C-alpha positions as CSV (number, residue, x, y, z in Angstrom):
1,X,-168.7,47.9,1.3
2,X,-172.0,46.8,-0.1
3,X,-174.8,49.2,-0.8
4,X,-178.3,48.4,0.6
5,X,-181.9,49.3,-0.1
6,X,-184.3,49.5,2.8
7,X,-187.7,48.3,1.5
8,X,-190.9,48.9,3.5
9,X,-194.5,48.0,2.6
10,X,-197.2,50.1,4.1
11,X,-201.0,50.7,4.3
12,X,-202.4,53.3,6.7
13,X,-199.3,53.3,8.8
14,X,-199.2,57.0,9.7
15,X,-198.7,56.2,13.3
16,X,-195.7,53.9,12.6
17,X,-194.0,54.8,9.3
18,X,-192.0,57.8,10.6
19,X,-190.3,55.7,13.4
20,X,-189.5,53.0,10.9
21,X,-187.9,55.4,8.4
22,X,-186.0,57.2,11.1
23,X,-184.5,53.9,12.3
24,X,-182.9,53.0,8.9
25,X,-181.8,56.6,8.1
26,X,-178.1,56.6,7.5
27,X,-177.9,52.8,7.5
28,X,-178.9,52.1,3.9
29,X,-178.2,54.0,0.7
30,X,-181.9,53.9,-0.3
31,X,-185.2,53.9,1.5
32,X,-188.1,52.7,-0.6
33,X,-191.8,52.6,0.7
34,X,-194.4,50.7,-1.4
35,X,-197.8,51.9,-0.3
36,X,-201.1,50.2,-1.2
37,X,-203.3,53.4,-1.5
38,X,-203.2,54.5,2.2
39,X,-206.0,57.0,3.1
40,X,-204.2,58.5,6.1
41,X,-200.9,60.5,6.3
42,X,-198.6,57.6,5.4
43,X,-197.5,58.8,2.0
44,X,-197.4,62.4,3.2
45,X,-195.0,61.5,6.0
46,X,-192.8,59.5,3.6
47,X,-192.5,62.5,1.3
48,X,-191.8,64.8,4.2
49,X,-188.8,62.5,5.1
50,X,-187.6,62.5,1.5
51,X,-187.8,58.8,0.9
52,X,-188.8,57.2,-2.4
53,X,-192.5,56.2,-2.6
54,X,-194.2,53.8,-5.0
55,X,-197.9,52.8,-5.1
56,X,-199.1,49.3,-5.8
57,X,-202.4,47.5,-5.2
58,X,-202.1,44.9,-2.5
59,X,-202.4,41.4,-3.8
60,X,-201.0,39.5,-0.8
61,X,-198.1,39.9,1.6
62,X,-195.7,37.7,-0.4
63,X,-196.7,39.3,-3.7
64,X,-196.4,42.9,-2.3
65,X,-193.0,42.3,-0.7
66,X,-191.6,40.6,-3.9
67,X,-192.9,43.5,-6.0
68,X,-191.3,46.1,-3.6
69,X,-188.0,44.2,-3.6
70,X,-188.0,44.2,-7.4
71,X,-188.1,48.0,-7.4
72,X,-185.1,48.4,-5.2
73,X,-182.0,50.0,-6.6
74,X,-179.5,47.8,-4.9
75,X,-179.3,44.0,-4.6
76,X,-178.7,43.9,-0.9
77,X,-182.1,44.2,0.7
78,X,-183.1,45.2,4.3
79,X,-186.8,44.5,4.5
80,X,-189.0,46.0,7.3
81,X,-192.7,46.2,7.9
82,X,-193.9,49.7,8.7
83,X,-194.5,48.8,12.3
84,X,-190.9,47.7,12.9
85,X,-187.7,49.6,13.7
86,X,-184.0,48.8,14.2
87,X,-182.6,48.8,17.7
88,X,-179.3,50.7,18.2
89,X,-177.5,47.4,18.6
90,X,-179.0,46.0,15.4
91,X,-177.9,49.2,13.6
92,X,-174.4,48.6,14.7
93,X,-174.5,45.0,13.5
94,X,-175.7,46.0,10.1
95,X,-173.0,48.6,9.7
96,X,-170.4,45.9,10.5
97,X,-171.8,43.5,7.8
98,X,-172.0,46.3,5.3
99,X,-168.2,46.6,5.5
100,X,-167.6,42.8,5.6
101,X,-170.4,40.9,3.9
102,X,-169.8,37.2,4.5
103,X,-173.1,35.5,4.0
104,X,-176.0,35.6,1.5
105,X,-178.5,36.5,4.2
106,X,-178.7,37.5,7.8
107,X,-181.2,36.6,10.6
108,X,-182.1,38.8,13.5
109,X,-184.3,38.5,16.6
110,X,-187.6,40.3,16.6
111,X,-188.8,41.8,19.9
112,X,-192.5,42.6,20.0
113,X,-194.3,45.4,21.9
114,X,-197.8,44.3,22.7
115,X,-200.2,46.9,24.1
116,X,-197.3,48.7,25.7
117,X,-195.4,45.7,27.0
118,X,-192.3,44.0,25.5
119,X,-193.1,40.3,25.2
120,X,-190.1,38.0,25.9
121,X,-192.0,34.7,26.0
122,X,-195.2,33.3,24.6
123,X,-193.4,32.0,21.5
124,X,-192.9,35.6,20.4
125,X,-189.2,35.9,21.4
126,X,-186.7,35.3,20.0
127,X,-188.8,35.5,16.8
128,X,-185.9,35.1,14.4
129,X,-186.4,36.7,11.0
130,X,-184.3,36.8,7.9
131,X,-184.6,40.4,6.8
132,X,-181.2,41.2,5.3
133,X,-180.2,39.4,2.2
134,X,-178.9,39.4,-1.4
135,X,-182.0,39.3,-3.6
136,X,-180.1,37.3,-6.1
137,X,-180.0,34.4,-3.6
138,X,-183.5,34.6,-2.2
139,X,-187.0,35.9,-2.4
140,X,-190.3,36.1,-0.4
141,X,-192.2,32.8,-0.1
142,X,-194.3,30.9,2.4
143,X,-198.1,30.9,2.6
144,X,-200.1,34.2,3.0
145,X,-200.3,35.8,5.5
146,X,-197.2,34.0,6.9
147,X,-194.5,35.3,4.5
148,X,-190.9,34.4,4.9
149,X,-187.7,34.9,2.9
150,X,-186.8,31.6,1.1
151,X,-183.1,31.4,0.3
152,X,-181.5,29.3,-2.5
153,X,-180.5,25.8,-1.4
154,X,-176.8,26.5,-1.2
155,X,-177.1,30.0,0.2
156,X,-175.4,30.7,3.5
157,X,-176.9,32.7,6.4
158,X,-175.6,34.4,9.5
159,X,-177.0,36.1,12.6
160,X,-177.0,39.7,13.7
161,X,-176.9,40.8,17.3
162,X,-179.6,43.3,18.4
163,X,-183.3,43.3,18.0
164,X,-185.8,44.2,15.3
165,X,-188.4,46.1,17.4
166,X,-191.9,45.3,16.4
167,X,-194.7,47.6,17.6
168,X,-197.5,45.1,17.0
169,X,-200.8,46.1,18.6
170,X,-201.7,49.2,20.5
171,X,-205.0,47.8,21.8
172,X,-206.9,44.6,22.4
173,X,-209.4,45.6,19.8
174,X,-206.7,46.0,17.2
175,X,-205.3,42.6,18.0
176,X,-208.7,40.9,17.6
177,X,-209.4,42.8,14.3
178,X,-206.1,41.7,13.0
179,X,-206.7,38.0,13.9
180,X,-210.1,38.2,12.2
181,X,-208.5,39.5,9.0
182,X,-205.5,37.1,9.0
183,X,-207.7,34.1,9.8
184,X,-209.7,34.8,6.6
185,X,-206.5,35.0,4.5
186,X,-205.2,31.8,6.0
187,X,-208.5,30.0,5.5
188,X,-208.5,31.1,1.8
189,X,-205.0,29.8,1.4
190,X,-205.8,26.5,3.0
191,X,-208.9,26.2,0.8
192,X,-206.9,26.7,-2.4
193,X,-204.5,24.1,-1.2
194,X,-207.2,21.5,-0.8
195,X,-207.1,21.5,3.0
196,X,-210.4,20.5,4.9
197,X,-211.4,21.4,8.4
198,X,-212.1,18.6,10.9
199,X,-214.5,19.4,13.8
200,X,-212.7,17.5,16.6
201,X,-209.0,18.0,15.7
202,X,-209.2,21.5,14.1
203,X,-212.1,23.3,15.7
204,X,-211.8,21.8,19.2
205,X,-208.3,20.4,19.9
206,X,-206.2,22.7,17.8
207,X,-207.3,26.0,19.5
208,X,-207.1,24.4,23.0
209,X,-203.6,23.0,22.3
210,X,-202.5,26.3,20.9
211,X,-203.5,28.0,24.2
212,X,-201.6,25.4,26.3
213,X,-198.5,25.7,24.1
214,X,-198.4,29.6,24.3
215,X,-199.2,29.9,27.9
216,X,-197.4,27.0,29.5
217,X,-194.8,25.4,27.1
218,X,-193.7,28.8,25.8
219,X,-193.9,30.4,29.2
220,X,-196.6,33.0,28.3
221,X,-197.5,33.0,32.0
222,X,-194.2,34.9,32.6
223,X,-195.6,37.7,30.4
224,X,-198.3,38.2,32.9
225,X,-201.8,39.3,31.8
226,X,-200.5,40.2,28.4
227,X,-199.2,36.6,28.0
228,X,-202.6,35.3,28.9
229,X,-204.3,37.5,26.3
230,X,-201.8,36.3,23.6
231,X,-202.5,32.7,24.4
232,X,-206.3,33.0,24.4
233,X,-206.4,35.1,21.2
234,X,-203.9,32.8,19.5
235,X,-206.2,29.8,20.2
236,X,-209.2,31.8,19.0
237,X,-207.4,32.7,15.8
238,X,-206.9,29.0,15.1
239,X,-210.6,28.4,15.7
240,X,-211.5,31.2,13.3
241,X,-209.2,29.9,10.6
242,X,-210.7,26.4,10.6
243,X,-214.3,27.6,11.1
244,X,-213.9,29.9,8.1
245,X,-212.3,27.1,6.1
246,X,-215.2,24.8,6.9
247,X,-217.6,27.6,5.8
248,X,-215.8,27.9,2.4
249,X,-216.3,24.2,1.7
250,X,-219.9,24.3,2.8
251,X,-220.6,27.2,0.5
252,X,-218.7,25.4,-2.4
253,X,-220.8,22.3,-1.9
254,X,-224.0,24.3,-1.8
255,X,-223.1,26.0,-5.1
256,X,-222.6,22.7,-6.7
């Protein structure tokens, strides 16, 4: 049987962290929370539950998760965000692979709760994530804020049954604020990568096509009103990203 470390990053997640910790209790041999100087009860709740807590300044999603992974006691990592939790079926699947570890990493479906509704379309489900792996065969990569686990070229991966439950947004206001924040991070990443924003394709077509994709091609209309909100805000997020990217280039040109 392999031994596992559950690794969680958090910042002001007092309303979520307890549920996340409870869901992995008894599944892994270690629970580690890396907090980026929360000002709410996040750290207090972690200590009440007896889990190991480390503090580290947030430098980016990828950087924070790799740092947290480096602190884990065991090589087999189960990584969760503070607003996620394991379903009972997923817990059972993890127990099985603990006893018979056959792959270097395992993917699982993520089911998102949006403003009180479980979203099963809109491109949000099945949102397959690789969250259980041997850190000797993979690490966090991607482009902030869209982090993902990148496995070695010859690493093998399997799939687990059950859902990773994601409690994303509790209100429309929270969703809009999150999109505003993430669009700034994405614009900065694109700017550093030399990407430029084009008015017609990026500011006009991209947001509109994103809405059409979410609502029609990915059947967001079957998620009802919530699916419509997701499609509209997803398109708006694309617009914000490329508008902010354009603004960065304009400011750079103005400064010489």
